[in-house]
C-alpha positions in Angstrom: 21.9 10.2 -1.6 20.9 6.8 -0.6 17.5 6.2 1.1 17.6 3.9 4.1 13.9 3.5 4.6 10.6 4.8 3.4 7.6 5.7 5.6 4.3 6.2 3.7 2.1 8.3 5.9 -1.6 7.9 5.2 -4.6 9.6 6.8 -7.3 7.1 8.0 -10.8 7.5 9.5 -11.0 4.3 11.5 -7.7 3.1 12.9 -9.0 -0.3 14.1 -10.5 -1.0 10.7 -7.2 0.0 9.0 -5.2 -2.1 11.4 -7.3 -5.2 10.6 -6.9 -4.5 6.8 -3.1 -4.1 6.9 -2.7 -7.1 9.2 -4.7 -9.2 6.6 -2.1 -8.2 4.0 0.5 -9.9 6.1 2.1 -6.7 7.3 3.3 -6.5 10.9 2.2 -4.0 13.5 5.1 -2.2 15.2 3.8 -1.4 18.6 6.8 0.9 19.4 5.5 3.4 16.9 1.8 2.9 17.4 -0.7 4.5 19.8 -4.3 5.6 19.9 -3.7 8.0 17.0 -1.4 6.0 14.8 -0.3 2.6 13.7 3.0 1.7 12.1 3.0 -1.3 9.8 6.1 -3.0 8.6 5.7 -4.1 5.0 9.4 -5.1 4.6 12.7 -4.4 6.3 12.8 -0.9 4.9 9.2 0.0 4.0 6.7 1.1 6.5 3.1 2.4 6.4 2.2 4.9 9.0 -1.6 5.0 9.4 -2.6 8.3 11.2 -6.1 9.3 12.3 -7.1 12.5 10.5 -6.7 14.9 13.5 -3.2 13.6 14.1 -2.3 13.6 10.4 -3.4 17.3 10.3 -0.6 18.2 12.7 1.9 17.5 10.0 0.5 19.6 7.2 -1.5 22.8 6.7 -3.1 21.3 3.5 -6.6 19.8 3.4 -6.8 16.1 3.7 -8.5 14.7 0.6 -11.0 11.9 0.4 -8.9 9.3 -1.4 -12.1 7.4 -2.4 -12.9 10.2 -4.9 -9.6 12.0 -5.4 -6.1 10.6 -6.1 -3.2 11.6 -3.9 -0.7 8.9 -5.0 -0.3 5.4 -6.1 2.1 3.3 -4.1 3.6 0.4 -6.1 5.4 -2.4 -4.4 7.0 -5.5 -6.0 6.7 -9.0 -4.6 8.3 -12.3 -5.4 5.7 -13.9 -7.7 2.4 -13.6 -9.5 0.9 -15.9 -6.9 2.0 -13.5 -4.2 0.3 -10.7 -6.0 -2.9 -12.7 -6.2 -2.7 -13.8 -2.5 -2.3 -10.3 -1.1 -5.2 -9.1 -3.3 -7.5 -11.9 -2.1 -6.6 -11.2 1.5 -7.1 -7.5 1.1 -10.4 -7.9 -0.8 -11.7 -10.2 2.0 -10.8 -7.6 4.5 -12.7 -4.7 3.1 -10.5 -3.6 0.2 -11.5 -3.0 -3.4 -9.9 -3.7 -6.8 -10.3 -0.4 -8.6 -8.9 -1.4 -12.0 -8.6 -4.7 -13.9 -5.5 -6.9 -13.6 -2.6 -5.7 -15.8 -0.9 -8.7 -17.4 1.8 -7.3 -19.7 3.7 -10.6 -19.9 6.9 -9.2 -18.5 4.9 -7.6 -15.6 1.8 -8.6 -13.7 0.1 -6.1 -11.5 -3.1 -5.7 -9.4 -4.3 -2.6 -7.6 -5.8 -2.8 -4.1 -7.7 0.1 -2.5 -7.7 0.2 1.3 -10.9 1.1 3.2 -9.9 4.8 3.1 -9.3 4.7 -0.7 -5.5 4.7 -0.7 -4.3 2.6 -3.6 -1.4 0.1 -3.4 -0.3 -1.6 -6.6 1.2 -5.0 -6.0 3.3 -6.2 -8.9 5.6 -9.0 -10.0 8.2 -8.3 -12.7 10.0 -11.2 -14.5 13.7 -10.7 -13.3 15.0 -11.0 -16.9 12.5 -8.4 -18.1 13.5 -6.1 -15.2 17.1 -6.3 -16.3 16.3 -5.6 -19.9 14.0 -2.6 -19.2 10.5 -2.0 -20.6 9.8 -3.5 -24.1 10.4 -1.1 -27.0 7.4 -0.2 -29.1 
């Protein structure tokens, strides 16, 4: 099975705050799939973040919505084209109300920084050296 696209659905408490945050990351709002209860952000050609206010998100699940600031529900890792891009997106996110929950991970072959959005959802932005990616992780 080949996956055409991925939609990461996230519950949010303040849609306008979340829209400002994801816009600051450089992601584009798709108005065709956005309304008063939800905002669709295009991260890349096949990756989307659907930000849904809690009451609307609840219509898709019978499970309780967690507080992502104190509990983990997932860690979403996305690769970008350079270390500088990792730093740029982090600086933009931090300036827009995000937090950096863990220190920078510089493993030589991979450089990663985590960014927590205002609702506590964590995105890991990483750059992996292309030669290292082809070789796989270093053997211990």
